[in-house]
PQR file of N, CA, C, O and H, with PARSE charges and radii, in Angstrom:
ATOM      1  N   MET A   1     -26.583 -24.530 -96.664 -0.4000 1.5000
ATOM      2  CA  MET A   1     -26.070 -25.488 -95.623 -0.0000 2.0000
ATOM      3  C   MET A   1     -27.190 -25.407 -94.502  0.5500 1.7000
ATOM      4  O   MET A   1     -27.634 -24.370 -94.008 -0.5500 1.4000
ATOM      5  N   LYS A   2     -27.527 -26.611 -94.223 -0.4000 1.5000
ATOM      6  CA  LYS A   2     -28.415 -27.009 -92.930 -0.0000 2.0000
ATOM      7  C   LYS A   2     -27.482 -27.098 -91.757  0.5500 1.7000
ATOM      8  O   LYS A   2     -26.368 -27.611 -91.862 -0.5500 1.4000
ATOM      9  H   LYS A   2     -27.166 -27.453 -94.624  0.4000 1.0000
ATOM     10  N   ARG A   3     -28.000 -26.537 -90.515 -0.4000 1.5000
ATOM     11  CA  ARG A   3     -27.246 -26.722 -89.523 -0.0000 2.0000
ATOM     12  C   ARG A   3     -28.271 -27.207 -88.177  0.5500 1.7000
ATOM     13  O   ARG A   3     -29.466 -26.913 -88.135 -0.5500 1.4000
ATOM     14  H   ARG A   3     -28.905 -26.120 -90.430  0.4000 1.0000
ATOM     15  N   VAL A   4     -27.694 -27.849 -87.308 -0.4000 1.5000
ATOM     16  CA  VAL A   4     -28.470 -28.429 -86.073 -0.0000 2.0000
ATOM     17  C   VAL A   4     -27.857 -27.819 -84.860  0.5500 1.7000
ATOM     18  O   VAL A   4     -26.681 -27.477 -84.744 -0.5500 1.4000
ATOM     19  H   VAL A   4     -26.723 -28.088 -87.342  0.4000 1.0000
ATOM     20  N   LEU A   5     -28.927 -27.714 -83.857 -0.4000 1.5000
ATOM     21  CA  LEU A   5     -28.608 -27.176 -82.577 -0.0000 2.0000
ATOM     22  C   LEU A   5     -29.012 -28.405 -81.643  0.5500 1.7000
ATOM     23  O   LEU A   5     -30.164 -28.834 -81.575 -0.5500 1.4000
ATOM     24  H   LEU A   5     -29.883 -27.992 -83.952  0.4000 1.0000
ATOM     25  N   PHE A   6     -27.964 -28.905 -80.954 -0.4000 1.5000
ATOM     26  CA  PHE A   6     -28.355 -30.107 -80.098 -0.0000 2.0000
ATOM     27  C   PHE A   6     -28.183 -29.533 -78.806  0.5500 1.7000
ATOM     28  O   PHE A   6     -27.118 -29.007 -78.481 -0.5500 1.4000
ATOM     29  H   PHE A   6     -27.028 -28.557 -81.010  0.4000 1.0000
ATOM     30  N   LEU A   7     -29.310 -29.613 -77.944 -0.4000 1.5000
ATOM     31  CA  LEU A   7     -29.145 -29.147 -76.465 -0.0000 2.0000
ATOM     32  C   LEU A   7     -29.324 -30.084 -75.586  0.5500 1.7000
ATOM     33  O   LEU A   7     -30.055 -31.056 -75.777 -0.5500 1.4000
ATOM     34  H   LEU A   7     -30.175 -30.040 -78.208  0.4000 1.0000
ATOM     35  N   ALA A   8     -28.616 -29.852 -74.463 -0.4000 1.5000
ATOM     36  CA  ALA A   8     -28.559 -31.001 -73.337 -0.0000 2.0000
ATOM     37  C   ALA A   8     -28.787 -30.088 -71.980  0.5500 1.7000
ATOM     38  O   ALA A   8     -28.840 -28.859 -71.934 -0.5500 1.4000
ATOM     39  H   ALA A   8     -28.023 -29.063 -74.307  0.4000 1.0000
ATOM     40  N   ASP A   9     -28.897 -30.945 -70.980 -0.4000 1.5000
ATOM     41  CA  ASP A   9     -29.103 -30.145 -69.719 -0.0000 2.0000
ATOM     42  C   ASP A   9     -27.849 -30.178 -68.661  0.5500 1.7000
ATOM     43  O   ASP A   9     -27.797 -29.563 -67.595 -0.5500 1.4000
ATOM     44  H   ASP A   9     -28.853 -31.943 -71.017  0.4000 1.0000
ATOM     45  N   ARG A  10     -26.824 -31.070 -69.229 -0.4000 1.5000
ATOM     46  CA  ARG A  10     -25.579 -31.110 -68.369 -0.0000 2.0000
ATOM     47  C   ARG A  10     -24.405 -31.077 -69.532  0.5500 1.7000
ATOM     48  O   ARG A  10     -24.558 -31.396 -70.711 -0.5500 1.4000
ATOM     49  H   ARG A  10     -26.866 -31.569 -70.094  0.4000 1.0000
ATOM     50  N   THR A  11     -23.370 -30.675 -68.990 -0.4000 1.5000
ATOM     51  CA  THR A  11     -21.925 -30.662 -69.742 -0.0000 2.0000
ATOM     52  C   THR A  11     -21.588 -32.090 -70.153  0.5500 1.7000
ATOM     53  O   THR A  11     -21.108 -32.376 -71.250 -0.5500 1.4000
ATOM     54  H   THR A  11     -23.246 -30.416 -68.032  0.4000 1.0000
ATOM     55  N   ALA A  12     -21.830 -32.824 -69.346 -0.4000 1.5000
ATOM     56  CA  ALA A  12     -21.517 -34.401 -69.561 -0.0000 2.0000
ATOM     57  C   ALA A  12     -22.158 -34.826 -70.711  0.5500 1.7000
ATOM     58  O   ALA A  12     -21.635 -35.550 -71.558 -0.5500 1.4000
ATOM     59  H   ALA A  12     -22.221 -32.592 -68.455  0.4000 1.0000
ATOM     60  N   LEU A  13     -23.279 -34.388 -70.751 -0.4000 1.5000
ATOM     61  CA  LEU A  13     -24.039 -35.011 -71.993 -0.0000 2.0000
ATOM     62  C   LEU A  13     -23.531 -34.151 -73.262  0.5500 1.7000
ATOM     63  O   LEU A  13     -23.333 -34.778 -74.303 -0.5500 1.4000
ATOM     64  H   LEU A  13     -23.704 -33.800 -70.063  0.4000 1.0000
ATOM     65  N   VAL A  14     -23.340 -32.969 -73.248 -0.4000 1.5000
ATOM     66  CA  VAL A  14     -22.747 -32.163 -74.379 -0.0000 2.0000
ATOM     67  C   VAL A  14     -21.496 -32.950 -74.784  0.5500 1.7000
ATOM     68  O   VAL A  14     -21.328 -33.259 -75.964 -0.5500 1.4000
ATOM     69  H   VAL A  14     -23.501 -32.460 -72.403  0.4000 1.0000
ATOM     70  N   ASN A  15     -20.624 -33.278 -73.840 -0.4000 1.5000
ATOM     71  CA  ASN A  15     -19.369 -33.861 -74.279 -0.0000 2.0000
ATOM     72  C   ASN A  15     -19.635 -35.213 -74.917  0.5500 1.7000
ATOM     73  O   ASN A  15     -19.019 -35.566 -75.922 -0.5500 1.4000
ATOM     74  H   ASN A  15     -20.761 -33.027 -72.882  0.4000 1.0000
ATOM     75  N   GLN A  16     -20.568 -35.978 -74.321 -0.4000 1.5000
ATOM     76  CA  GLN A  16     -20.937 -37.245 -75.052 -0.0000 2.0000
ATOM     77  C   GLN A  16     -21.627 -37.100 -76.293  0.5500 1.7000
ATOM     78  O   GLN A  16     -21.519 -38.004 -77.121 -0.5500 1.4000
ATOM     79  H   GLN A  16     -21.069 -35.691 -73.505  0.4000 1.0000
ATOM     80  N   ALA A  17     -22.352 -36.047 -76.552 -0.4000 1.5000
ATOM     81  CA  ALA A  17     -22.882 -35.887 -77.784 -0.0000 2.0000
ATOM     82  C   ALA A  17     -21.939 -35.515 -78.811  0.5500 1.7000
ATOM     83  O   ALA A  17     -22.064 -36.060 -79.908 -0.5500 1.4000
ATOM     84  H   ALA A  17     -22.440 -35.313 -75.879  0.4000 1.0000
ATOM     85  N   VAL A  18     -20.862 -34.536 -78.606 -0.4000 1.5000
ATOM     86  CA  VAL A  18     -19.850 -34.198 -79.504 -0.0000 2.0000
ATOM     87  C   VAL A  18     -19.031 -35.498 -79.894  0.5500 1.7000
ATOM     88  O   VAL A  18     -18.783 -35.822 -81.056 -0.5500 1.4000
ATOM     89  H   VAL A  18     -20.760 -34.093 -77.715  0.4000 1.0000
ATOM     90  N   GLY A  19     -18.641 -36.206 -78.746 -0.4000 1.5000
ATOM     91  CA  GLY A  19     -17.956 -37.544 -79.083 -0.0000 2.0000
ATOM     92  C   GLY A  19     -18.826 -38.410 -80.309  0.5500 1.7000
ATOM     93  O   GLY A  19     -18.365 -38.856 -81.360 -0.5500 1.4000
ATOM     94  H   GLY A  19     -18.842 -35.942 -77.803  0.4000 1.0000
ATOM     95  N   ALA A  20     -20.094 -38.478 -79.850 -0.4000 1.5000
ATOM     96  CA  ALA A  20     -20.876 -39.269 -80.746 -0.0000 2.0000
ATOM     97  C   ALA A  20     -20.992 -38.785 -82.116  0.5500 1.7000
ATOM     98  O   ALA A  20     -20.920 -39.572 -83.060 -0.5500 1.4000
ATOM     99  H   ALA A  20     -20.468 -38.115 -78.997  0.4000 1.0000
ATOM    100  N   PHE A  21     -21.172 -37.492 -82.281 -0.4000 1.5000
ATOM    101  CA  PHE A  21     -21.118 -36.939 -83.628 -0.0000 2.0000
ATOM    102  C   PHE A  21     -19.837 -37.174 -84.291  0.5500 1.7000
ATOM    103  O   PHE A  21     -19.826 -37.540 -85.466 -0.5500 1.4000
ATOM    104  H   PHE A  21     -21.230 -36.852 -81.515  0.4000 1.0000
ATOM    105  N   LYS A  22     -18.740 -36.990 -83.622 -0.4000 1.5000
ATOM    106  CA  LYS A  22     -17.490 -37.232 -84.269 -0.0000 2.0000
ATOM    107  C   LYS A  22     -17.227 -38.576 -84.734  0.5500 1.7000
ATOM    108  O   LYS A  22     -16.626 -38.773 -85.791 -0.5500 1.4000
ATOM    109  H   LYS A  22     -18.750 -36.692 -82.667  0.4000 1.0000
ATOM    110  N   ALA A  23     -17.693 -39.607 -83.916 -0.4000 1.5000
ATOM    111  CA  ALA A  23     -17.551 -40.871 -84.136 -0.0000 2.0000
ATOM    112  C   ALA A  23     -18.466 -41.568 -85.284  0.5500 1.7000
ATOM    113  O   ALA A  23     -18.025 -42.393 -86.084 -0.5500 1.4000
ATOM    114  H   ALA A  23     -18.181 -39.447 -83.057  0.4000 1.0000
ATOM    115  N   HIS A  24     -19.775 -41.119 -85.244 -0.4000 1.5000
ATOM    116  CA  HIS A  24     -20.567 -41.664 -86.161 -0.0000 2.0000
ATOM    117  C   HIS A  24     -20.902 -40.755 -87.466  0.5500 1.7000
ATOM    118  O   HIS A  24     -21.242 -41.235 -88.547 -0.5500 1.4000
ATOM    119  H   HIS A  24     -20.134 -40.449 -84.594  0.4000 1.0000
ATOM    120  N   LEU A  25     -20.764 -39.447 -87.214 -0.4000 1.5000
ATOM    121  CA  LEU A  25     -20.800 -38.521 -88.484 -0.0000 2.0000
ATOM    122  C   LEU A  25     -19.610 -37.476 -88.642  0.5500 1.7000
ATOM    123  O   LEU A  25     -19.715 -36.264 -88.452 -0.5500 1.4000
ATOM    124  H   LEU A  25     -20.488 -39.057 -86.336  0.4000 1.0000
ATOM    125  N   PRO A  26     -18.604 -38.071 -88.974 -0.5600 1.5000
ATOM    126  CA  PRO A  26     -17.088 -37.491 -88.823  0.2800 2.0000
ATOM    127  C   PRO A  26     -17.257 -36.224 -89.566  0.5500 1.7000
ATOM    128  O   PRO A  26     -16.709 -35.245 -89.059 -0.5500 1.4000
ATOM    129  N   ASP A  27     -17.958 -36.037 -90.755 -0.4000 1.5000
ATOM    130  CA  ASP A  27     -18.220 -34.922 -91.522 -0.0000 2.0000
ATOM    131  C   ASP A  27     -19.090 -33.684 -90.987  0.5500 1.7000
ATOM    132  O   ASP A  27     -19.203 -32.576 -91.511 -0.5500 1.4000
ATOM    133  H   ASP A  27     -18.403 -36.833 -91.167  0.4000 1.0000
ATOM    134  N   SER A  28     -19.641 -34.137 -89.873 -0.4000 1.5000
ATOM    135  CA  SER A  28     -20.524 -33.071 -89.221 -0.0000 2.0000
ATOM    136  C   SER A  28     -19.895 -31.757 -88.391  0.5500 1.7000
ATOM    137  O   SER A  28     -20.469 -30.725 -88.042 -0.5500 1.4000
ATOM    138  H   SER A  28     -19.548 -35.037 -89.447  0.4000 1.0000
ATOM    139  N   ALA A  29     -18.527 -32.169 -88.206 -0.4000 1.5000
ATOM    140  CA  ALA A  29     -17.740 -31.116 -87.715 -0.0000 2.0000
ATOM    141  C   ALA A  29     -18.339 -30.470 -86.426  0.5500 1.7000
ATOM    142  O   ALA A  29     -18.589 -29.265 -86.449 -0.5500 1.4000
ATOM    143  H   ALA A  29     -18.061 -33.008 -88.490  0.4000 1.0000
ATOM    144  N   PRO A  30     -18.603 -31.269 -85.206 -0.5600 1.5000
ATOM    145  CA  PRO A  30     -19.432 -30.606 -84.203  0.2800 2.0000
ATOM    146  C   PRO A  30     -18.761 -29.442 -83.493  0.5500 1.7000
ATOM    147  O   PRO A  30     -17.532 -29.480 -83.434 -0.5500 1.4000
ATOM    148  N   VAL A  31     -19.421 -28.374 -82.926 -0.4000 1.5000
ATOM    149  CA  VAL A  31     -18.974 -27.393 -82.262 -0.0000 2.0000
ATOM    150  C   VAL A  31     -19.569 -27.473 -80.827  0.5500 1.7000
ATOM    151  O   VAL A  31     -20.777 -27.442 -80.591 -0.5500 1.4000
ATOM    152  H   VAL A  31     -20.420 -28.343 -82.975  0.4000 1.0000
ATOM    153  N   ASN A  32     -18.565 -27.583 -79.873 -0.4000 1.5000
ATOM    154  CA  ASN A  32     -19.192 -27.581 -78.442 -0.0000 2.0000
ATOM    155  C   ASN A  32     -19.223 -26.054 -78.173  0.5500 1.7000
ATOM    156  O   ASN A  32     -18.211 -25.363 -78.286 -0.5500 1.4000
ATOM    157  H   ASN A  32     -17.583 -27.608 -80.065  0.4000 1.0000
ATOM    158  N   LEU A  33     -20.257 -25.633 -77.865 -0.4000 1.5000
ATOM    159  CA  LEU A  33     -20.479 -24.133 -77.451 -0.0000 2.0000
ATOM    160  C   LEU A  33     -20.125 -23.780 -76.001  0.5500 1.7000
ATOM    161  O   LEU A  33     -19.881 -22.640 -75.607 -0.5500 1.4000
ATOM    162  H   LEU A  33     -21.080 -26.194 -77.773  0.4000 1.0000
ATOM    163  N   VAL A  34     -20.126 -24.923 -75.233 -0.4000 1.5000
ATOM    164  CA  VAL A  34     -19.807 -24.872 -73.993 -0.0000 2.0000
ATOM    165  C   VAL A  34     -18.299 -24.389 -73.727  0.5500 1.7000
ATOM    166  O   VAL A  34     -18.022 -23.485 -72.939 -0.5500 1.4000
ATOM    167  H   VAL A  34     -20.325 -25.850 -75.553  0.4000 1.0000
ATOM    168  N   THR A  35     -17.331 -25.129 -74.507 -0.4000 1.5000
ATOM    169  CA  THR A  35     -16.063 -24.812 -74.366 -0.0000 2.0000
ATOM    170  C   THR A  35     -15.284 -24.201 -75.263  0.5500 1.7000
ATOM    171  O   THR A  35     -14.134 -23.830 -75.028 -0.5500 1.4000
ATOM    172  H   THR A  35     -17.556 -25.864 -75.147  0.4000 1.0000
ATOM    173  N   GLU A  36     -16.069 -24.028 -76.678 -0.4000 1.5000
ATOM    174  CA  GLU A  36     -15.480 -23.311 -77.701 -0.0000 2.0000
ATOM    175  C   GLU A  36     -16.075 -22.026 -78.215  0.5500 1.7000
ATOM    176  O   GLU A  36     -17.235 -21.784 -77.882 -0.5500 1.4000
ATOM    177  H   GLU A  36     -17.003 -24.330 -76.869  0.4000 1.0000
ATOM    178  N   ARG A  37     -15.425 -21.160 -78.993 -0.4000 1.5000
ATOM    179  CA  ARG A  37     -15.925 -19.986 -79.414 -0.0000 2.0000
ATOM    180  C   ARG A  37     -16.778 -20.482 -80.493  0.5500 1.7000
ATOM    181  O   ARG A  37     -16.437 -21.458 -81.162 -0.5500 1.4000
ATOM    182  H   ARG A  37     -14.483 -21.356 -79.264  0.4000 1.0000
ATOM    183  N   PRO A  38     -17.992 -19.782 -80.712 -0.5600 1.5000
ATOM    184  CA  PRO A  38     -18.683 -20.156 -81.963  0.2800 2.0000
ATOM    185  C   PRO A  38     -17.953 -19.954 -83.151  0.5500 1.7000
ATOM    186  O   PRO A  38     -17.528 -18.814 -83.336 -0.5500 1.4000
ATOM    187  N   ARG A  39     -17.674 -20.982 -84.154 -0.4000 1.5000
ATOM    188  CA  ARG A  39     -17.409 -20.670 -85.434 -0.0000 2.0000
ATOM    189  C   ARG A  39     -18.220 -21.514 -86.410  0.5500 1.7000
ATOM    190  O   ARG A  39     -19.191 -22.095 -85.926 -0.5500 1.4000
ATOM    191  H   ARG A  39     -18.020 -21.908 -84.004  0.4000 1.0000
ATOM    192  N   ASP A  40     -17.973 -21.673 -87.720 -0.4000 1.5000
ATOM    193  CA  ASP A  40     -18.423 -22.086 -88.702 -0.0000 2.0000
ATOM    194  C   ASP A  40     -18.590 -23.661 -88.415  0.5500 1.7000
ATOM    195  O   ASP A  40     -17.610 -24.240 -87.946 -0.5500 1.4000
ATOM    196  H   ASP A  40     -17.184 -21.201 -88.113  0.4000 1.0000
ATOM    197  N   GLY A  41     -19.539 -24.251 -88.618 -0.4000 1.5000
ATOM    198  CA  GLY A  41     -19.927 -25.525 -88.238 -0.0000 2.0000
ATOM    199  C   GLY A  41     -21.443 -25.956 -88.756  0.5500 1.7000
ATOM    200  O   GLY A  41     -22.238 -25.108 -89.159 -0.5500 1.4000
ATOM    201  H   GLY A  41     -20.335 -23.781 -88.999  0.4000 1.0000
ATOM    202  N   ARG A  42     -21.735 -27.298 -88.703 -0.4000 1.5000
ATOM    203  CA  ARG A  42     -23.131 -27.775 -89.129 -0.0000 2.0000
ATOM    204  C   ARG A  42     -23.777 -28.365 -87.994  0.5500 1.7000
ATOM    205  O   ARG A  42     -25.006 -28.402 -88.063 -0.5500 1.4000
ATOM    206  H   ARG A  42     -21.089 -27.987 -88.375  0.4000 1.0000
ATOM    207  N   VAL A  43     -23.192 -28.874 -86.882 -0.4000 1.5000
ATOM    208  CA  VAL A  43     -23.734 -29.329 -85.590 -0.0000 2.0000
ATOM    209  C   VAL A  43     -23.261 -28.349 -84.438  0.5500 1.7000
ATOM    210  O   VAL A  43     -22.069 -28.068 -84.318 -0.5500 1.4000
ATOM    211  H   VAL A  43     -22.194 -28.844 -86.827  0.4000 1.0000
ATOM    212  N   PHE A  44     -24.049 -27.937 -83.756 -0.4000 1.5000
ATOM    213  CA  PHE A  44     -23.811 -27.077 -82.525 -0.0000 2.0000
ATOM    214  C   PHE A  44     -24.298 -27.727 -81.288  0.5500 1.7000
ATOM    215  O   PHE A  44     -25.508 -27.945 -81.237 -0.5500 1.4000
ATOM    216  H   PHE A  44     -25.018 -28.165 -83.854  0.4000 1.0000
ATOM    217  N   VAL A  45     -23.565 -28.071 -80.289 -0.4000 1.5000
ATOM    218  CA  VAL A  45     -24.057 -28.762 -79.161 -0.0000 2.0000
ATOM    219  C   VAL A  45     -23.847 -27.619 -77.951  0.5500 1.7000
ATOM    220  O   VAL A  45     -22.897 -26.838 -77.888 -0.5500 1.4000
ATOM    221  H   VAL A  45     -22.581 -27.893 -80.331  0.4000 1.0000
ATOM    222  N   SER A  46     -24.860 -27.703 -77.094 -0.4000 1.5000
ATOM    223  CA  SER A  46     -24.602 -26.849 -76.018 -0.0000 2.0000
ATOM    224  C   SER A  46     -25.604 -27.007 -74.975  0.5500 1.7000
ATOM    225  O   SER A  46     -26.616 -27.627 -75.303 -0.5500 1.4000
ATOM    226  H   SER A  46     -25.632 -28.337 -77.145  0.4000 1.0000
ATOM    227  N   THR A  47     -25.517 -26.525 -73.663 -0.4000 1.5000
ATOM    228  CA  THR A  47     -26.417 -26.747 -72.576 -0.0000 2.0000
ATOM    229  C   THR A  47     -27.397 -25.527 -72.786  0.5500 1.7000
ATOM    230  O   THR A  47     -27.123 -24.545 -73.476 -0.5500 1.4000
ATOM    231  H   THR A  47     -24.696 -26.021 -73.397  0.4000 1.0000
ATOM    232  N   TYR A  48     -28.535 -25.715 -72.120 -0.4000 1.5000
ATOM    233  CA  TYR A  48     -29.539 -24.755 -72.114 -0.0000 2.0000
ATOM    234  C   TYR A  48     -29.023 -23.451 -71.465  0.5500 1.7000
ATOM    235  O   TYR A  48     -29.338 -22.319 -71.833 -0.5500 1.4000
ATOM    236  H   TYR A  48     -28.758 -26.513 -71.559  0.4000 1.0000
ATOM    237  N   GLN A  49     -28.202 -23.752 -70.468 -0.4000 1.5000
ATOM    238  CA  GLN A  49     -28.025 -22.520 -69.689 -0.0000 2.0000
ATOM    239  C   GLN A  49     -26.858 -21.617 -70.513  0.5500 1.7000
ATOM    240  O   GLN A  49     -26.795 -20.390 -70.443 -0.5500 1.4000
ATOM    241  H   GLN A  49     -27.946 -24.671 -70.169  0.4000 1.0000
ATOM    242  N   THR A  50     -26.151 -22.275 -71.130 -0.4000 1.5000
ATOM    243  CA  THR A  50     -25.023 -21.642 -72.185 -0.0000 2.0000
ATOM    244  C   THR A  50     -25.774 -20.863 -73.169  0.5500 1.7000
ATOM    245  O   THR A  50     -25.451 -19.700 -73.413 -0.5500 1.4000
ATOM    246  H   THR A  50     -26.202 -23.272 -71.187  0.4000 1.0000
ATOM    247  N   MET A  51     -26.823 -21.474 -73.786 -0.4000 1.5000
ATOM    248  CA  MET A  51     -27.652 -20.827 -74.711 -0.0000 2.0000
ATOM    249  C   MET A  51     -28.300 -19.574 -74.259  0.5500 1.7000
ATOM    250  O   MET A  51     -28.264 -18.541 -74.928 -0.5500 1.4000
ATOM    251  H   MET A  51     -27.086 -22.419 -73.588  0.4000 1.0000
ATOM    252  N   VAL A  52     -28.902 -19.684 -73.095 -0.4000 1.5000
ATOM    253  CA  VAL A  52     -29.583 -18.491 -72.575 -0.0000 2.0000
ATOM    254  C   VAL A  52     -28.669 -17.490 -72.261  0.5500 1.7000
ATOM    255  O   VAL A  52     -29.042 -16.329 -72.424 -0.5500 1.4000
ATOM    256  H   VAL A  52     -28.931 -20.524 -72.552  0.4000 1.0000
ATOM    257  N   GLY A  53     -27.270 -17.757 -71.740 -0.4000 1.5000
ATOM    258  CA  GLY A  53     -26.397 -16.626 -71.830 -0.0000 2.0000
ATOM    259  C   GLY A  53     -25.974 -15.948 -73.062  0.5500 1.7000
ATOM    260  O   GLY A  53     -25.775 -14.733 -73.090 -0.5500 1.4000
ATOM    261  H   GLY A  53     -26.967 -18.701 -71.607  0.4000 1.0000
ATOM    262  N   LYS A  54     -25.827 -16.757 -74.135 -0.4000 1.5000
ATOM    263  CA  LYS A  54     -25.391 -16.351 -75.299 -0.0000 2.0000
ATOM    264  C   LYS A  54     -26.623 -15.237 -76.058  0.5500 1.7000
ATOM    265  O   LYS A  54     -26.354 -14.280 -76.784 -0.5500 1.4000
ATOM    266  H   LYS A  54     -25.988 -17.744 -74.112  0.4000 1.0000
ATOM    267  N   ILE A  55     -27.858 -15.651 -75.681 -0.4000 1.5000
ATOM    268  CA  ILE A  55     -29.049 -14.920 -76.115 -0.0000 2.0000
ATOM    269  C   ILE A  55     -29.045 -13.594 -75.396  0.5500 1.7000
ATOM    270  O   ILE A  55     -29.372 -12.547 -75.954 -0.5500 1.4000
ATOM    271  H   ILE A  55     -28.077 -16.428 -75.091  0.4000 1.0000
ATOM    272  N   ASP A  56     -28.692 -13.671 -74.231 -0.4000 1.5000
ATOM    273  CA  ASP A  56     -28.431 -12.341 -73.385 -0.0000 2.0000
ATOM    274  C   ASP A  56     -27.415 -11.426 -73.795  0.5500 1.7000
ATOM    275  O   ASP A  56     -27.551 -10.204 -73.736 -0.5500 1.4000
ATOM    276  H   ASP A  56     -28.426 -14.521 -73.777  0.4000 1.0000
ATOM    277  N   GLU A  57     -26.399 -12.013 -74.208 -0.4000 1.5000
ATOM    278  CA  GLU A  57     -25.262 -11.043 -74.700 -0.0000 2.0000
ATOM    279  C   GLU A  57     -25.448 -10.008 -75.688  0.5500 1.7000
ATOM    280  O   GLU A  57     -24.503  -9.291 -76.016 -0.5500 1.4000
ATOM    281  H   GLU A  57     -26.288 -13.006 -74.256  0.4000 1.0000
TER
END
C-alpha cells in the first residue's frame, strides 16, 4: 500500500486539503494529523509544525 504525506504551513490549508481529497478521491481516506490521532490511512495531511512535534515525541 502506498502512502502520501501532504504538508501545509497553516491549519486552514490542511482543512482545505482534507476536504479536497474527500471530494475528489473519496477512497483515499485522508487523515488530518492536526486534529486526529494517527490511524490507518493512505493520505496523511498535516502542518510542518505538527510533524516536527510528532518527530520529537
